[in-house]
Structures are given as structure tokens and as C-alpha cells.
Backbone atoms as SQL, in Angstrom:
CREATE TABLE atoms (id INTEGER PRIMARY KEY, chain TEXT, resi INTEGER, resn TEXT, atom TEXT, x REAL, y REAL, z REAL);
INSERT INTO atoms VALUES
  (1, 'A', 1, 'MET', 'N', 23.999, -12.838, 13.272),
  (2, 'A', 1, 'MET', 'CA', 22.970, -13.125, 12.252),
  (3, 'A', 1, 'MET', 'C', 22.798, -11.807, 11.517),
  (4, 'A', 2, 'SER', 'N', 22.844, -11.793, 10.265),
  (5, 'A', 2, 'SER', 'CA', 22.663, -10.516, 9.516),
  (6, 'A', 2, 'SER', 'C', 21.182, -10.197, 9.319),
  (7, 'A', 3, 'ASN', 'N', 20.964, -9.033, 8.826),
  (8, 'A', 3, 'ASN', 'CA', 19.544, -8.558, 8.566),
  (9, 'A', 3, 'ASN', 'C', 19.027, -9.443, 7.450),
  (10, 'A', 4, 'ASN', 'N', 19.742, -9.763, 6.513),
  (11, 'A', 4, 'ASN', 'CA', 19.301, -10.628, 5.488),
  (12, 'A', 4, 'ASN', 'C', 18.730, -12.039, 5.926),
  (13, 'A', 5, 'ASP', 'N', 19.547, -12.545, 6.951),
  (14, 'A', 5, 'ASP', 'CA', 19.245, -13.850, 7.556),
  (15, 'A', 5, 'ASP', 'C', 17.807, -13.810, 8.329),
  (16, 'A', 6, 'ILE', 'N', 17.670, -12.565, 9.059),
  (17, 'A', 6, 'ILE', 'CA', 16.469, -12.272, 9.734),
  (18, 'A', 6, 'ILE', 'C', 15.275, -12.185, 8.837),
  (19, 'A', 7, 'LEU', 'N', 15.335, -11.446, 7.699),
  (20, 'A', 7, 'LEU', 'CA', 14.328, -11.280, 6.700),
  (21, 'A', 7, 'LEU', 'C', 14.063, -12.522, 6.072),
  (22, 'A', 8, 'LYS', 'N', 14.950, -13.380, 5.713),
  (23, 'A', 8, 'LYS', 'CA', 14.818, -14.796, 5.114),
  (24, 'A', 8, 'LYS', 'C', 13.918, -15.647, 6.193),
  (25, 'A', 9, 'LYS', 'N', 14.257, -15.622, 7.461),
  (26, 'A', 9, 'LYS', 'CA', 13.718, -16.578, 8.321),
  (27, 'A', 9, 'LYS', 'C', 12.292, -16.171, 8.613),
  (28, 'A', 10, 'LEU', 'N', 12.136, -14.797, 8.634),
  (29, 'A', 10, 'LEU', 'CA', 10.723, -14.196, 8.837),
  (30, 'A', 10, 'LEU', 'C', 9.752, -14.606, 7.620),
  (31, 'A', 11, 'ARG', 'N', 10.381, -14.587, 6.453),
  (32, 'A', 11, 'ARG', 'CA', 9.594, -14.881, 5.199),
  (33, 'A', 11, 'ARG', 'C', 9.173, -16.304, 5.231),
  (34, 'A', 12, 'VAL', 'N', 10.186, -17.204, 5.630),
  (35, 'A', 12, 'VAL', 'CA', 9.731, -18.628, 5.676),
  (36, 'A', 12, 'VAL', 'C', 8.797, -18.951, 6.826),
  (37, 'A', 13, 'ALA', 'N', 9.053, -18.343, 8.021),
  (38, 'A', 13, 'ALA', 'CA', 8.152, -18.774, 9.132),
  (39, 'A', 13, 'ALA', 'C', 6.783, -18.233, 8.971),
  (40, 'A', 14, 'LEU', 'N', 6.601, -17.072, 8.216),
  (41, 'A', 14, 'LEU', 'CA', 5.287, -16.523, 8.088),
  (42, 'A', 14, 'LEU', 'C', 4.754, -16.981, 6.694),
  (43, 'A', 15, 'GLN', 'N', 5.518, -17.607, 5.970),
  (44, 'A', 15, 'GLN', 'CA', 5.136, -18.143, 4.573),
  (45, 'A', 15, 'GLN', 'C', 4.667, -16.934, 3.695),
  (46, 'A', 16, 'LEU', 'N', 5.440, -15.978, 3.589),
  (47, 'A', 16, 'LEU', 'CA', 5.179, -14.706, 2.822),
  (48, 'A', 16, 'LEU', 'C', 5.785, -14.928, 1.467),
  (49, 'A', 17, 'ARG', 'N', 5.114, -14.316, 0.465),
  (50, 'A', 17, 'ARG', 'CA', 5.590, -14.363, -0.856),
  (51, 'A', 17, 'ARG', 'C', 6.146, -12.965, -1.133),
  (52, 'A', 18, 'ASP', 'N', 6.778, -12.746, -2.154),
  (53, 'A', 18, 'ASP', 'CA', 7.416, -11.505, -2.476),
  (54, 'A', 18, 'ASP', 'C', 6.463, -10.379, -2.506),
  (55, 'A', 19, 'ASP', 'N', 5.331, -10.667, -3.099),
  (56, 'A', 19, 'ASP', 'CA', 4.260, -9.507, -3.365),
  (57, 'A', 19, 'ASP', 'C', 3.698, -9.214, -1.991),
  (58, 'A', 20, 'GLU', 'N', 3.621, -10.219, -1.194),
  (59, 'A', 20, 'GLU', 'CA', 3.044, -9.832, 0.147),
  (60, 'A', 20, 'GLU', 'C', 4.053, -8.900, 1.063),
  (61, 'A', 21, 'ILE', 'N', 5.304, -9.296, 1.028),
  (62, 'A', 21, 'ILE', 'CA', 6.343, -8.389, 1.555),
  (63, 'A', 21, 'ILE', 'C', 6.399, -7.054, 0.987),
  (64, 'A', 22, 'LEU', 'N', 6.178, -6.892, -0.310),
  (65, 'A', 22, 'LEU', 'CA', 6.108, -5.516, -0.930),
  (66, 'A', 22, 'LEU', 'C', 4.768, -4.756, -0.424),
  (67, 'A', 23, 'ARG', 'N', 3.667, -5.434, -0.150),
  (68, 'A', 23, 'ARG', 'CA', 2.567, -4.824, 0.436),
  (69, 'A', 23, 'ARG', 'C', 2.843, -4.419, 1.865),
  (70, 'A', 24, 'ILE', 'N', 3.455, -5.206, 2.615),
  (71, 'A', 24, 'ILE', 'CA', 3.775, -4.928, 3.933),
  (72, 'A', 24, 'ILE', 'C', 4.668, -3.737, 4.065),
  (73, 'A', 25, 'LEU', 'N', 5.542, -3.524, 3.088),
  (74, 'A', 25, 'LEU', 'CA', 6.531, -2.350, 3.230),
  (75, 'A', 25, 'LEU', 'C', 5.632, -1.171, 2.692),
  (76, 'A', 26, 'LYS', 'N', 4.649, -1.303, 1.821),
  (77, 'A', 26, 'LYS', 'CA', 3.895, -0.181, 1.513),
  (78, 'A', 26, 'LYS', 'C', 2.971, 0.380, 2.615),
  (79, 'A', 27, 'LEU', 'N', 2.725, -0.503, 3.555),
  (80, 'A', 27, 'LEU', 'CA', 1.796, -0.063, 4.773),
  (81, 'A', 27, 'LEU', 'C', 2.526, 1.053, 5.511),
  (82, 'A', 28, 'VAL', 'N', 3.936, 1.087, 5.496),
  (83, 'A', 28, 'VAL', 'CA', 4.613, 2.151, 6.124),
  (84, 'A', 28, 'VAL', 'C', 5.256, 3.159, 5.189),
  (85, 'A', 29, 'ASN', 'N', 4.657, 3.138, 3.944),
  (86, 'A', 29, 'ASN', 'CA', 5.167, 4.107, 2.746),
  (87, 'A', 29, 'ASN', 'C', 6.620, 3.841, 2.441),
  (88, 'A', 30, 'PHE', 'N', 7.033, 2.659, 2.441),
  (89, 'A', 30, 'PHE', 'CA', 8.329, 2.336, 2.081),
  (90, 'A', 30, 'PHE', 'C', 8.277, 1.384, 0.789),
  (91, 'A', 31, 'GLU', 'N', 8.821, 1.818, -0.204),
  (92, 'A', 31, 'GLU', 'CA', 8.627, 0.987, -1.511),
  (93, 'A', 31, 'GLU', 'C', 10.165, 0.791, -2.050),
  (94, 'A', 32, 'ILE', 'N', 10.257, -0.587, -2.446),
  (95, 'A', 32, 'ILE', 'CA', 11.329, -1.131, -3.116),
  (96, 'A', 32, 'ILE', 'C', 10.836, -1.967, -4.270),
  (97, 'A', 33, 'SER', 'N', 11.610, -2.050, -5.270),
  (98, 'A', 33, 'SER', 'CA', 11.234, -2.933, -6.403),
  (99, 'A', 33, 'SER', 'C', 11.299, -4.398, -6.049),
  (100, 'A', 34, 'LYS', 'N', 10.584, -5.161, -6.951),
  (101, 'A', 34, 'LYS', 'CA', 10.580, -6.690, -6.838),
  (102, 'A', 34, 'LYS', 'C', 12.030, -7.161, -6.991),
  (103, 'A', 35, 'GLY', 'N', 12.793, -6.435, -7.958),
  (104, 'A', 35, 'GLY', 'CA', 14.168, -6.867, -8.149),
  (105, 'A', 35, 'GLY', 'C', 15.135, -6.588, -6.962),
  (106, 'A', 36, 'GLU', 'N', 14.792, -5.446, -6.394),
  (107, 'A', 36, 'GLU', 'CA', 15.669, -5.227, -5.085),
  (108, 'A', 36, 'GLU', 'C', 15.317, -6.230, -3.948),
  (109, 'A', 37, 'LEU', 'N', 14.114, -6.624, -3.852),
  (110, 'A', 37, 'LEU', 'CA', 13.756, -7.573, -2.832),
  (111, 'A', 37, 'LEU', 'C', 14.403, -8.847, -3.037),
  (112, 'A', 38, 'GLY', 'N', 14.313, -9.264, -4.415),
  (113, 'A', 38, 'GLY', 'CA', 14.954, -10.445, -4.656),
  (114, 'A', 38, 'GLY', 'C', 16.387, -10.508, -4.359),
  (115, 'A', 39, 'ALA', 'N', 17.092, -9.424, -4.538),
  (116, 'A', 39, 'ALA', 'CA', 18.550, -9.353, -4.302),
  (117, 'A', 39, 'ALA', 'C', 18.872, -9.445, -2.907),
  (118, 'A', 40, 'LEU', 'N', 17.802, -9.266, -1.992),
  (119, 'A', 40, 'LEU', 'CA', 18.076, -9.338, -0.525),
  (120, 'A', 40, 'LEU', 'C', 18.086, -10.739, -0.079),
  (121, 'A', 41, 'PHE', 'N', 17.416, -11.622, -0.877),
  (122, 'A', 41, 'PHE', 'CA', 17.352, -13.105, -0.524),
  (123, 'A', 41, 'PHE', 'C', 18.251, -13.928, -1.293),
  (124, 'A', 42, 'ARG', 'N', 19.163, -13.380, -2.039),
  (125, 'A', 42, 'ARG', 'CA', 20.318, -14.100, -2.795),
  (126, 'A', 42, 'ARG', 'C', 21.331, -14.556, -1.857),
  (127, 'A', 43, 'ASN', 'N', 22.157, -15.487, -2.222),
  (128, 'A', 43, 'ASN', 'CA', 23.326, -15.870, -1.462),
  (129, 'A', 43, 'ASN', 'C', 24.421, -14.665, -1.481),
  (130, 'A', 44, 'GLU', 'N', 25.209, -14.615, -0.449),
  (131, 'A', 44, 'GLU', 'CA', 26.113, -13.585, -0.306),
  (132, 'A', 44, 'GLU', 'C', 27.157, -13.549, -1.426),
  (133, 'A', 45, 'ASP', 'N', 27.399, -14.828, -2.008),
  (134, 'A', 45, 'ASP', 'CA', 28.480, -14.689, -3.084),
  (135, 'A', 45, 'ASP', 'C', 27.868, -14.568, -4.417),
  (136, 'A', 46, 'HIS', 'N', 26.632, -14.283, -4.597),
  (137, 'A', 46, 'HIS', 'CA', 25.844, -14.040, -5.797),
  (138, 'A', 46, 'HIS', 'C', 26.295, -12.565, -6.207),
  (139, 'A', 47, 'PRO', 'N', 26.546, -12.309, -7.460),
  (140, 'A', 47, 'PRO', 'CA', 26.847, -10.923, -7.897),
  (141, 'A', 47, 'PRO', 'C', 25.897, -9.927, -7.639),
  (142, 'A', 48, 'ASN', 'N', 24.645, -10.326, -7.711),
  (143, 'A', 48, 'ASN', 'CA', 23.426, -9.385, -7.468),
  (144, 'A', 48, 'ASN', 'C', 22.866, -9.246, -6.109),
  (145, 'A', 49, 'PHE', 'N', 23.758, -9.876, -5.244),
  (146, 'A', 49, 'PHE', 'CA', 23.467, -9.826, -3.679),
  (147, 'A', 49, 'PHE', 'C', 23.397, -8.381, -3.256),
  (148, 'A', 50, 'LYS', 'N', 22.397, -8.007, -2.350),
  (149, 'A', 50, 'LYS', 'CA', 22.310, -6.744, -1.792),
  (150, 'A', 50, 'LYS', 'C', 22.186, -6.940, -0.290),
  (151, 'A', 51, 'LYS', 'N', 22.911, -6.244, 0.476),
  (152, 'A', 51, 'LYS', 'CA', 22.853, -6.247, 1.841),
  (153, 'A', 51, 'LYS', 'C', 21.679, -5.549, 2.363),
  (154, 'A', 52, 'CYS', 'N', 20.983, -6.279, 3.244),
  (155, 'A', 52, 'CYS', 'CA', 19.684, -5.647, 3.759),
  (156, 'A', 52, 'CYS', 'C', 20.158, -4.599, 4.923),
  (157, 'A', 53, 'GLY', 'N', 19.866, -3.347, 4.726),
  (158, 'A', 53, 'GLY', 'CA', 20.157, -2.342, 5.726),
  (159, 'A', 53, 'GLY', 'C', 19.197, -2.297, 6.809),
  (160, 'A', 54, 'ASP', 'N', 19.616, -1.686, 7.855),
  (161, 'A', 54, 'ASP', 'CA', 18.769, -1.493, 9.063),
  (162, 'A', 54, 'ASP', 'C', 17.365, -0.705, 8.672),
  (163, 'A', 55, 'GLN', 'N', 17.462, 0.173, 7.878),
  (164, 'A', 55, 'GLN', 'CA', 16.241, 0.963, 7.367),
  (165, 'A', 55, 'GLN', 'C', 15.157, -0.048, 6.757),
  (166, 'A', 56, 'ILE', 'N', 15.669, -0.979, 5.903),
  (167, 'A', 56, 'ILE', 'CA', 14.695, -1.915, 5.280),
  (168, 'A', 56, 'ILE', 'C', 14.135, -2.861, 6.263),
  (169, 'A', 57, 'LEU', 'N', 14.915, -3.374, 7.136),
  (170, 'A', 57, 'LEU', 'CA', 14.492, -4.350, 8.123),
  (171, 'A', 57, 'LEU', 'C', 13.434, -3.646, 9.108),
  (172, 'A', 58, 'ARG', 'N', 13.826, -2.432, 9.541),
  (173, 'A', 58, 'ARG', 'CA', 13.080, -1.614, 10.475),
  (174, 'A', 58, 'ARG', 'C', 11.703, -1.406, 9.832),
  (175, 'A', 59, 'ASN', 'N', 11.575, -0.969, 8.546),
  (176, 'A', 59, 'ASN', 'CA', 10.256, -0.717, 7.988),
  (177, 'A', 59, 'ASN', 'C', 9.516, -1.945, 7.729),
  (178, 'A', 60, 'PHE', 'N', 10.147, -2.997, 7.381),
  (179, 'A', 60, 'PHE', 'CA', 9.486, -4.367, 7.214),
  (180, 'A', 60, 'PHE', 'C', 8.739, -4.756, 8.582),
  (181, 'A', 61, 'LEU', 'N', 9.524, -4.644, 9.654),
  (182, 'A', 61, 'LEU', 'CA', 8.945, -5.065, 10.965),
  (183, 'A', 61, 'LEU', 'C', 7.806, -4.194, 11.405),
  (184, 'A', 62, 'ASN', 'N', 7.948, -2.761, 11.160),
  (185, 'A', 62, 'ASN', 'CA', 6.844, -1.816, 11.443),
  (186, 'A', 62, 'ASN', 'C', 5.705, -2.247, 10.553),
  (187, 'A', 63, 'GLY', 'N', 5.897, -2.511, 9.389),
  (188, 'A', 63, 'GLY', 'CA', 4.818, -2.853, 8.455),
  (189, 'A', 63, 'GLY', 'C', 4.117, -4.182, 8.786),
  (190, 'A', 64, 'LEU', 'N', 5.090, -5.149, 9.328),
  (191, 'A', 64, 'LEU', 'CA', 4.460, -6.354, 9.795),
  (192, 'A', 64, 'LEU', 'C', 3.575, -6.289, 10.987),
  (193, 'A', 65, 'VAL', 'N', 3.804, -5.396, 11.924),
  (194, 'A', 65, 'VAL', 'CA', 2.975, -5.003, 13.026),
  (195, 'A', 65, 'VAL', 'C', 1.690, -4.562, 12.566),
  (196, 'A', 66, 'ILE', 'N', 1.637, -3.617, 11.649),
  (197, 'A', 66, 'ILE', 'CA', 0.469, -3.237, 11.128),
  (198, 'A', 66, 'ILE', 'C', -0.314, -4.292, 10.315),
  (199, 'A', 67, 'HIS', 'N', 0.315, -5.077, 9.594),
  (200, 'A', 67, 'HIS', 'CA', -0.202, -6.049, 8.800),
  (201, 'A', 67, 'HIS', 'C', -1.014, -7.151, 9.795),
  (202, 'A', 68, 'LEU', 'N', -0.345, -7.466, 10.903),
  (203, 'A', 68, 'LEU', 'CA', -0.845, -8.518, 11.689),
  (204, 'A', 68, 'LEU', 'C', -1.894, -8.025, 12.743),
  (205, 'A', 69, 'ARG', 'N', -1.622, -6.830, 13.291),
  (206, 'A', 69, 'ARG', 'CA', -2.450, -6.206, 14.345),
  (207, 'A', 69, 'ARG', 'C', -3.515, -5.227, 13.821),
  (208, 'A', 70, 'GLY', 'N', -3.174, -4.624, 12.688),
  (209, 'A', 70, 'GLY', 'CA', -4.114, -3.465, 12.212),
  (210, 'A', 70, 'GLY', 'C', -3.426, -2.244, 12.587),
  (211, 'A', 71, 'PRO', 'N', -3.850, -1.066, 11.977),
  (212, 'A', 71, 'PRO', 'CA', -3.299, 0.195, 12.294),
  (213, 'A', 71, 'PRO', 'C', -3.572, 0.591, 13.821),
  (214, 'A', 72, 'LYS', 'N', -2.564, 1.339, 14.244),
  (215, 'A', 72, 'LYS', 'CA', -2.674, 1.849, 15.675),
  (216, 'A', 72, 'LYS', 'C', -3.792, 2.869, 15.751),
  (217, 'A', 73, 'ASP', 'N', -4.624, 2.570, 16.869),
  (218, 'A', 73, 'ASP', 'CA', -5.772, 3.411, 17.176),
  (219, 'A', 73, 'ASP', 'C', -5.184, 4.398, 18.366),
  (220, 'A', 74, 'ASP', 'N', -5.017, 5.576, 18.070),
  (221, 'A', 74, 'ASP', 'CA', -4.403, 6.443, 19.099),
  (222, 'A', 74, 'ASP', 'C', -5.303, 6.593, 20.347),
  (223, 'A', 75, 'LYS', 'N', -6.633, 6.735, 20.128),
  (224, 'A', 75, 'LYS', 'CA', -7.578, 6.890, 21.305),
  (225, 'A', 75, 'LYS', 'C', -7.444, 5.600, 22.238),
  (226, 'A', 76, 'LYS', 'N', -7.447, 4.459, 21.728),
  (227, 'A', 76, 'LYS', 'CA', -7.348, 3.281, 22.450),
  (228, 'A', 76, 'LYS', 'C', -6.103, 3.159, 23.304),
  (229, 'A', 77, 'ASP', 'N', -5.088, 3.482, 22.611),
  (230, 'A', 77, 'ASP', 'CA', -3.588, 3.155, 23.333),
  (231, 'A', 77, 'ASP', 'C', -3.160, 4.269, 24.139),
  (232, 'A', 78, 'ARG', 'N', -3.939, 5.356, 24.337),
  (233, 'A', 78, 'ARG', 'CA', -3.457, 6.348, 25.140),
  (234, 'A', 78, 'ARG', 'C', -3.562, 5.996, 26.635),
  (235, 'A', 79, 'LEU', 'N', -2.651, 6.360, 27.414),
  (236, 'A', 79, 'LEU', 'CA', -2.763, 6.167, 28.870),
  (237, 'A', 79, 'LEU', 'C', -3.553, 7.237, 29.520),
  (238, 'A', 80, 'PRO', 'N', -4.351, 7.051, 30.484),
  (239, 'A', 80, 'PRO', 'CA', -5.131, 8.025, 31.185),
  (240, 'A', 80, 'PRO', 'C', -4.269, 9.033, 31.982),
  (241, 'A', 81, 'ASN', 'N', -4.662, 10.196, 31.971),
  (242, 'A', 81, 'ASN', 'CA', -3.864, 11.267, 32.598),
  (243, 'A', 81, 'ASN', 'C', -4.080, 10.941, 34.180),
  (244, 'A', 82, 'LEU', 'N', -2.929, 10.884, 34.831),
  (245, 'A', 82, 'LEU', 'CA', -3.159, 10.635, 36.283),
  (246, 'A', 82, 'LEU', 'C', -2.780, 11.814, 37.159);
């Protein structure tokens, strides 16, 4: 399964629109254009198809965590010193 397939399946499963995906990417300071995002969802045989790299998928997943859980609170998540 390619990164493009994973991104497509997450978009469908979470019912995300393109503008929502772009906002999720902005949460981790990663910006791409709407055209570039559309190219990730095209069929592989389409002339404007763009392969989804590891960096795009990684940033989307990190942004998705922030989107769903909220920003990380360092004080709460720290382990006590033993």
C-alpha cells in the first residue's frame, strides 16, 4: 500500500475535505497548495499525479494527532522523576 493510498483511505474514513486537510497540515507548520494536494489524490496513470512522500504523510499524521487530541501539554505528559 502506497502513501497515496493511506492518505486517500484516511480522508474517506475521517470524511475530510481538502480544506480541512490543508488546515491539519498547517497545525504542524507544513503547507502545500490545494493543487498539490489534489495531485496526491489522482490516479497513478493521470499526467498530474504526484507521489505522496514520507514527509507529507508524516506531517499529516502528526497534524491529525493535534487536530483530534489537541496540542501536547508538556507538563501533563512528563513522567515523574524516580
